[in-house]
N, C-alpha and C positions, 0 to 999 in steps of 0.2 A: 406494475412492477418497477422497482428502482432500476435505472439504467446503469448506475455505477455504485458499487458497494466498496467501502474501504474498511479494513479490519486491523485493529491493534491486537495482536495475538499474545495475550498476557496470561501467565500462570503456568508455563511449562515447568519451571523449577519447583513451584509449590506442589504441582501434581505429582512430581517424582518424590519429593520429600515426604508427602503424606503416605506414600507407599513404601518408604524406606529404601528408595532407589537413588542412584546418583542423578544429579541434575541433567546430565547428558541424555538419560533415558527419557526425560520429559521432552527434550527437544526432538528426539526421534518420534515420540508419540505425537508431537505437534505437527510434524510433517504429514502424518496420516490425516490429521484434522484438516490441514490445508488442502490436501488432495480431495477430500470429501467435499469441502466447500467449493473448490474450483469446479468439480464435476457437477455439483448442484446448480451453480451459476450457469454453466453451459446448458444444462438440461432445462432450466427455467427461463432461458432467454435473457439473462442479465448480461449486458454487453461488456461491462468493465468490472474487474476485481483488482483492487490495490491492497497488497499485504505488506505490513511493516515487519520485515524480516530481521533487520539489524540496523540499529541507529548509530549515529556518530558518537553517542555517549556509551554505547555498549562495549567500546574498547576498554572501558574502565573495569570490566569484569575480570575475574581471574584468568590469567593467560592460558591455563589449560582448557577452560571453557571456550574462550575465544578461538583457540586453535582447533578445538573439536568442531565448532560451528563452521569454520572455514572449510574443513574437510567434508563436513556434512553437506554444505552447499555444493561442493564439487561432485559428491556422489549422487546427489539428487539430479543434477543436470546430466550426469552420465547415464543414470538408470531410468530417468523418467522422460527424457526429451522425446524419444521415439513415440511413446504413448501420447504425449501432448501434441505432437505433430499429427498423429492419427485423428485426434479430436479437434483438429484445426485451431488450436489455441495459438494466439499471437503473444509472444513474450517480450516484455520491455523491462529494463532495469532502471530505477531511479536512484540517484545518489552519486557520491564521489567514488568512482570505481578504480581510479588510478592507484590507490594505495592498497588494493586487495592483492592477495598472492597472484603471481603471474599466471599460474596454471588456471586459477579460477577466472581470471580476466579472459583467457583464451576460450574457455568453455562458455562464458557469458557472450562473447562476440559470436561464437558459433550458434548459440541458441537464438540470438536476435536475428541473425542472418537466415537461419533455416526456417524460422516461423514468421518472417516479416510479411509474407503475402497471405497468411492464414486469415480466414474470415469468421472464426469462432470467437469465443470470449477473449477479450484483450486483457492479459494478465500482467499487471505492473508489480514488480518485486522491488521493494525499497531496501536497498542494501548499502550500508554505510551512508544512510540518508539522515539529514537533519533539516527541518524546515527553515530555521533561522539562517543556516548557511546558504540554503537555496535562495532565500530572499536577498541576502547580502550580495550573492553572486549576480543576481539580476540587476541590483542597483549599480554594481560595478560596471556591468556591460553597458547600461544606459548612460552612466556617467562618462565612460570612455567615448561613446559615440557623440555625446554632447561636446566633450573636449575637442574632438576632431572636427566639429562643426557639421556633423551628419544628422544631428537631432537637436531640435529646439526644446529646452527644458519645459517650456509651457505646453508643448504638444504631448508630453507624457501623461497618459491616462491609464485607467484600469486595463483596457484592452491591449495597450502597448506593453504594459508590465506583464500581463498574463501570457503574452506571446513568447516571452523569454523563459517561462517556467519549464521544468522538465515534463510537465503534463500538457504542454501546449498542443492544441488541437483536440484534446479530449474534454468531455463534459466534466464538471466538478462532481465529486461524489454526492449522490442523493442521500445516502445513508452511511453513517459511521457506526461500526459495531466494535465495542471494546469488551473483552472478556475479563473474568476474575473480579468483577465488581469495582475496579478502580475508576475514579472519576477525574481523569485528566487527559490532556491531548498528547503529552510527552513529546513535544516538538515534532509533531506529525502533520504535514500538509496544512500548515496554519493559514495560508491564503485560500487554498482550495476548499477547506471545510467551513468557510465563513457562514454558509447557509445550509449546511448539511443537517439532517435529522440525526440525533444521537441515540443509540440504543446500547445500554449497559446491561450485561448479564453476569450473574455470579458464577456461571459455569467457567471452569478453567479451560484454557484453550484446547488441550488434548481431548477433553470431553465434549467439545462443541460438535454437534451433530445436526442431522436433518431437521429435527424438531426445534432445536435452538435457532437455526437459520429461518425456519418457517415463522416462528414467533417474532423474530426481528423484522421480517418482511411484513407480516400482518400488522405489527405495531406501526411501521412506517406508513402503511396504507390507511391507517385510521387517523393520521394526522392531517392538519390543514396547513399547507405551506403557503405563507404570505410574503416571504422574502422582504420583511421589513414594512410591508404595507398593511392594509386592513381588508379583511374579507368584506365584500359588498361595498367597498369604498365608493364605487361609482353611483351608489344609491344615496350617499350621504350628502 
């Protein structure tokens, strides 16, 4: 089984439009799909799930939709946190949280604190997250240390860099799942996904169910992961 699954939850708006519904109804249905996926990861022993909930680019959407999403995130934390605690889910948020509405920030802080010691699936929620911004911030941190004489530039390597990422201490995703048939990373975990297996499904995110996740996992299990090397290289 993959230890860490990352998901780009694409297709909420199209799901709603195909049914003649407002886009916000697609986001509500997408929450149910995420709850199903998280529950299955917990059930199947998948230790980490990282979900791309809101990107730094999503602020460019209509203000009404952005406002609804912020309220939706608040309601999810209010309504679902107790159930997540009972399932021993450990919640972490990745992204620039300082620009989010103050009430949402307080709910996020509470969720992180209340679930910090839980030993179930580790659930990363990427909220106002952009991989390029994350990488720039790491570069700035290391540059500042070097400027202060605390770090030799020649000593900076992949391990040093990765230690400053928001996912520090976690394994990189083994499997990336993207729904709705789109074939791009959309500024998501660009460092962490370097050697992840990628599974793309035409299912829109609200339709993503147990069978879709099973197909993705079976697809992952059928692949040979060489991490840039060659299989049987020791025999050549």
